[in-house]
N, CA, C and O of each residue as an XYZ file, in Angstrom:
408
protein
N      28.933     63.317    144.211
C      29.072     64.747    144.365
C      28.116     65.204    145.464
O      26.920     64.917    145.421
N      28.648     65.904    146.427
C      27.857     66.416    147.540
C      27.366     67.817    147.204
O      28.165     68.699    146.889
N      26.066     68.022    147.271
C      25.475     69.322    146.979
C      24.911     69.892    148.273
O      24.033     69.296    148.897
N      25.424     71.049    148.665
C      24.927     71.683    149.874
C      23.686     72.516    149.540
O      23.466     72.905    148.394
N      22.902     72.770    150.554
C      21.691     73.563    150.373
C      22.016     74.973    149.904
O      21.324     75.520    149.045
N      23.065     75.562    150.463
C      23.412     76.933    150.067
C      23.886     76.992    148.619
O      23.586     77.950    147.907
N      24.629     75.968    148.176
C      25.097     75.927    146.786
C      23.905     75.791    145.844
O      23.821     76.506    144.846
N      22.989     74.884    146.151
C      21.806     74.679    145.311
C      20.963     75.954    145.258
O      20.488     76.338    144.189
N      20.777     76.605    146.394
C      20.008     77.845    146.441
C      20.670     78.922    145.591
O      19.991     79.681    144.901
N      21.985     78.984    145.643
C      22.729     79.962    144.852
C      22.534     79.729    143.359
O      22.291     80.676    142.611
N      22.637     78.487    142.921
C      22.479     78.166    141.506
C      21.052     78.459    141.049
O      20.854     79.068    139.998
N      20.054     78.032    141.830
C      18.664     78.307    141.460
C      18.426     79.808    141.361
O      17.718     80.270    140.467
N      19.013     80.564    142.274
C      18.864     82.021    142.242
C      19.472     82.628    140.991
O      18.884     83.523    140.384
N      20.650     82.144    140.603
C      21.303     82.663    139.396
C      20.500     82.316    138.143
O      20.360     83.139    137.238
N      19.975     81.089    138.098
C      19.171     80.695    136.938
C      17.910     81.541    136.867
O      17.528     81.997    135.789
N      17.263     81.754    138.001
C      16.044     82.578    138.042
C      16.354     84.008    137.607
O      15.609     84.587    136.816
N      17.443     84.580    138.113
C      17.819     85.946    137.752
C      18.158     86.055    136.273
O      17.805     87.037    135.620
N      18.847     85.041    135.746
C      19.173     85.039    134.317
C      17.903     84.966    133.485
O      17.801     85.605    132.437
N      16.949     84.196    133.948
C      15.680     84.063    133.221
C      14.958     85.402    133.170
O      14.412     85.779    132.133
N      14.954     86.113    134.277
C      14.270     87.402    134.337
C      14.968     88.418    133.447
O      14.315     89.099    132.657
N      16.299     88.529    133.566
C      17.001     89.542    132.776
C      16.977     89.204    131.293
O      16.875     90.108    130.464
N      17.069     87.934    130.939
C      17.024     87.546    129.530
C      15.648     87.809    128.955
O      15.531     88.288    127.827
N      14.617     87.507    129.701
C      13.253     87.747    129.226
C      13.019     89.242    129.028
O      12.345     89.645    128.080
N      13.568     90.056    129.909
C      13.413     91.502    129.754
C      14.153     92.004    128.520
O      13.700     92.934    127.853
N      15.297     91.383    128.219
C      16.077     91.779    127.048
C      15.378     91.423    125.748
O      15.542     92.124    124.750
N      14.615     90.364    125.739
C      14.008     89.879    124.502
C      12.507     90.136    124.510
O      12.051     91.182    124.048
N      11.757     89.205    125.022
C      10.295     89.320    125.057
C       9.807     88.599    126.294
O      10.553     87.827    126.895
N       8.584     88.834    126.678
C       8.092     88.141    127.865
C       8.158     86.638    127.650
O       7.884     86.146    126.555
N       8.514     85.930    128.677
C       8.565     84.483    128.560
C       9.635     83.907    129.448
O      10.171     84.584    130.325
N       9.936     82.668    129.217
C      10.894     81.941    130.017
C      12.289     82.022    129.414
O      12.468     82.452    128.275
N      13.253     81.607    130.188
C      14.629     81.569    129.730
C      14.758     80.717    128.477
O      15.563     81.018    127.595
N      13.978     79.672    128.399
C      14.020     78.788    127.227
C      13.769     79.557    125.937
O      14.303     79.199    124.887
N      12.969     80.602    126.007
C      12.663     81.403    124.821
C      13.892     82.092    124.261
O      13.938     82.406    123.071
N      14.894     82.334    125.106
C      16.082     83.052    124.659
C      17.196     82.113    124.194
O      18.225     82.572    123.697
N      16.999     80.813    124.352
C      18.029     79.857    123.950
C      17.822     79.423    122.506
O      16.696     79.202    122.060
N      18.926     79.305    121.790
C      18.843     78.802    120.419
C      18.522     77.310    120.459
O      18.619     76.664    121.503
N      18.149     76.791    119.329
C      17.858     75.364    119.226
C      19.077     74.543    119.630
O      18.956     73.568    120.371
N      20.254     74.939    119.142
C      21.484     74.222    119.482
C      21.760     74.294    120.975
O      22.138     73.293    121.584
N      21.574     75.475    121.575
C      21.816     75.624    123.015
C      20.886     74.727    123.821
O      21.300     74.120    124.809
N      19.632     74.648    123.398
C      18.689     73.781    124.114
C      19.101     72.314    124.008
O      19.009     71.571    124.986
N      19.555     71.896    122.827
C      19.981     70.507    122.649
C      21.198     70.196    123.511
O      21.245     69.168    124.186
N      22.178     71.090    123.484
C      23.386     70.878    124.282
C      23.043     70.866    125.769
O      23.544     70.024    126.515
N      22.207     71.780    126.195
C      21.807     71.844    127.601
C      21.098     70.564    128.032
O      21.350     70.048    129.121
N      20.223     70.058    127.187
C      19.499     68.813    127.492
C      20.478     67.644    127.631
O      20.349     66.832    128.547
N      21.445     67.560    126.733
C      22.410     66.466    126.782
C      23.357     66.609    127.974
O      23.795     65.604    128.535
N      23.677     67.839    128.366
C      24.453     68.061    129.583
C      23.682     67.570    130.804
O      24.247     66.959    131.711
N      22.388     67.849    130.808
C      21.545     67.399    131.919
C      21.521     65.873    131.996
O      21.378     65.298    133.075
N      21.661     65.224    130.839
C      21.691     63.759    130.797
C      23.061     63.197    131.165
O      23.237     61.982    131.249
N      24.040     64.092    131.385
C      25.353     63.663    131.837
C      26.345     63.318    130.739
O      27.376     62.708    131.021
N      26.065     63.688    129.498
C      26.981     63.392    128.405
C      28.204     64.305    128.438
O      28.124     65.449    128.885
N      29.322     63.793    127.966
C      30.552     64.585    127.875
C      30.504     65.453    126.618
O      29.642     65.279    125.758
N      31.438     66.381    126.532
C      31.527     67.240    125.348
C      31.691     66.394    124.086
O      31.030     66.640    123.077
N      32.562     65.413    124.148
C      32.807     64.553    122.990
C      31.542     63.779    122.608
O      31.222     63.663    121.425
N      30.827     63.253    123.596
C      29.593     62.511    123.318
C      28.528     63.418    122.709
O      27.806     63.009    121.800
N      28.432     64.641    123.206
C      27.450     65.588    122.668
C      27.802     65.927    121.224
O      26.925     65.965    120.361
N      29.092     66.175    120.959
C      29.535     66.494    119.606
C      29.193     65.353    118.650
O      28.715     65.592    117.541
N      29.432     64.142    119.069
C      29.127     62.978    118.232
C      27.629     62.863    117.998
O      27.193     62.631    116.870
N      26.853     63.020    119.033
C      25.391     62.887    118.933
C      24.799     63.935    118.009
O      23.878     63.637    117.248
N      25.318     65.173    118.061
C      24.759     66.264    117.268
C      25.494     66.489    115.935
O      25.149     67.393    115.174
N      26.497     65.665    115.669
C      27.274     65.770    114.430
C      27.935     67.145    114.305
O      27.895     67.782    113.253
N      28.544     67.580    115.413
C      29.244     68.859    115.469
C      30.643     68.636    116.021
O      30.935     67.565    116.555
N      31.510     69.634    115.900
C      32.857     69.513    116.461
C      32.819     69.761    117.969
O      31.902     70.396    118.490
N      33.837     69.246    118.650
C      33.931     69.488    120.091
C      34.097     70.982    120.366
O      33.596     71.493    121.368
N      34.799     71.677    119.478
C      34.991     73.117    119.622
C      33.655     73.857    119.588
O      33.442     74.793    120.358
N      32.768     73.443    118.706
C      31.443     74.064    118.613
C      30.663     73.839    119.903
O      29.980     74.745    120.383
N      30.759     72.651    120.458
C      30.063     72.346    121.713
C      30.641     73.191    122.842
O      29.890     73.707    123.671
N      31.952     73.339    122.888
C      32.576     74.171    123.927
C      32.133     75.626    123.811
O      31.864     76.274    124.822
N      32.056     76.142    122.587
C      31.588     77.520    122.385
C      30.130     77.662    122.811
O      29.746     78.675    123.396
N      29.334     76.663    122.523
C      27.924     76.689    122.930
C      27.816     76.658    124.447
O      26.981     77.354    125.023
N      28.659     75.853    125.101
C      28.660     75.804    126.570
C      29.038     77.159    127.159
O      28.458     77.587    128.157
N      30.008     77.836    126.546
C      30.406     79.157    127.043
C      29.262     80.156    126.913
O      29.049     80.975    127.807
N      28.524     80.094    125.805
C      27.361     80.977    125.622
C      26.302     80.664    126.672
O      25.682     81.575    127.220
N      26.095     79.391    126.954
C      25.124     78.990    127.977
C      25.562     79.467    129.358
O      24.737     79.919    130.152
N      26.849     79.367    129.642
C      27.360     79.867    130.925
C      27.003     81.334    131.108
O      26.553     81.746    132.177
N      27.211     82.128    130.043
C      26.885     83.561    130.122
C      25.392     83.772    130.338
O      24.988     84.540    131.211
N      24.579     83.092    129.544
C      23.126     83.289    129.631
C      22.560     82.842    130.971
O      21.624     83.453    131.486
N      23.127     81.773    131.542
C      22.607     81.242    132.805
C      23.328     81.815    134.018
O      22.946     81.548    135.158
N      24.368     82.601    133.770
C      25.082     83.242    134.871
C      25.870     82.277    135.733
O      25.965     82.466    136.946
N      26.439     81.240    135.122
C      27.251     80.278    135.864
C      28.650     80.233    135.271
O      28.875     80.715    134.161
N      29.592     79.654    136.012
C      30.981     79.592    135.546
C      31.459     78.170    135.300
O      32.155     77.908    134.320
N      31.093     77.261    136.175
C      31.624     75.902    136.096
C      30.671     74.975    135.356
O      29.462     75.204    135.323
N      31.231     73.927    134.765
C      30.434     72.950    134.043
C      29.403     72.293    134.973
O      28.258     72.075    134.576
N      29.804     71.984    136.183
C      28.887     71.332    137.114
C      27.693     72.243    137.410
O      26.570     71.762    137.564
N      27.931     73.550    137.490
C      26.837     74.499    137.705
C      25.908     74.530    136.497
O      24.689     74.631    136.638
N      26.502     74.442    135.311
C      25.712     74.421    134.083
C      24.846     73.158    134.019
O      23.681     73.224    133.628
N      25.411     72.016    134.400
C      24.649     70.767    134.415
C      23.499     70.854    135.417
O      22.387     70.403    135.142
N      23.779     71.435    136.579
C      22.743     71.591    137.607
C      21.630     72.509    137.105
O      20.447     72.228    137.300
N      22.018     73.600    136.461
C      21.029     74.530    135.910
C      20.202     73.853    134.827
O      18.993     74.067    134.733
N      20.861     73.033    134.007
C      20.155     72.317    132.947
C      19.078     71.415    133.537
O      17.966     71.341    133.015
N      19.409     70.738    134.614
C      18.425     69.865    135.272
C      17.302     70.687    135.896
O      16.142     70.276    135.885
N      17.654     71.851    136.440
C      16.657     72.709    137.078
C      15.649     73.251    136.068
O      14.493     73.491    136.417
N      16.078     73.446    134.815
C      15.185     73.977    133.788
C      14.218     72.931    133.241
O      13.236     73.277    132.585
N      14.489     71.666    133.506
C      13.607     70.564    133.078
C      13.232     70.662    131.605
O      12.053     70.735    131.259
N      14.236     70.662    130.751
C      13.979     70.716    129.312
C      13.338     69.411    128.847
O      13.669     68.341    129.357
N      12.438     69.494    127.896
C      11.804     68.266    127.394
C      12.821     67.386    126.678
O      13.757     67.891    126.058
N      12.639     66.073    126.763
C      13.577     65.139    126.150
C      13.499     65.168    124.643
O      14.484     64.834    123.986
N      12.385     65.547    124.066
C      12.245     65.543    122.603
C      13.005     66.676    121.925
O      13.048     66.741    120.697
N      13.598     67.560    122.703
C      14.342     68.689    122.151
C      15.568     68.195    121.363
O      16.004     68.868    120.429
N      16.117     67.056    121.717
C      17.303     66.527    121.066
C      16.972     65.704    119.845
O      17.797     65.595    118.937
N      15.805     65.129    119.797
C      15.463     64.235    118.693
C      15.388     64.935    117.349
O      15.520     64.291    116.308
N      15.178     66.240    117.357
C      15.059     66.984    116.101
C      16.408     67.580    115.705
O      16.547     68.801    115.646
N      17.407     66.730    115.432
C      18.738     67.224    115.070
C      18.859     67.557    113.629
O      19.923     67.985    113.181
C-alpha cells in the first residue's frame, strides 16, 4: 500500500482534531480517554492487522459486534475507510497490554 505524504497528513490531522473535540466533550485528556475498553481492544487489534473475523474470535464476540464497534470508532476518529482507521490506530500507539485483559 502506497501512502502519500498528503494522505498521511490528512489522517493525522483528523485524528488530532477528533482528539481535541472529544476531549472537550468529555474531560481534559487524550482521545484514549473517550474510548471504551472494547473500542480500545478492537483498535489495537486493527493496528496489528487482524481481520474482523479474527478480532471477533480473539475477543469472543460476534463479527456484527466488531463491525458496530468499528463504525463507532470511525465516527470518533473522523475517518470513513477501514484503512484510515487502521492508520489512525497505529498513530495512536495504543499499548499492547490493552488486549490481554479480555
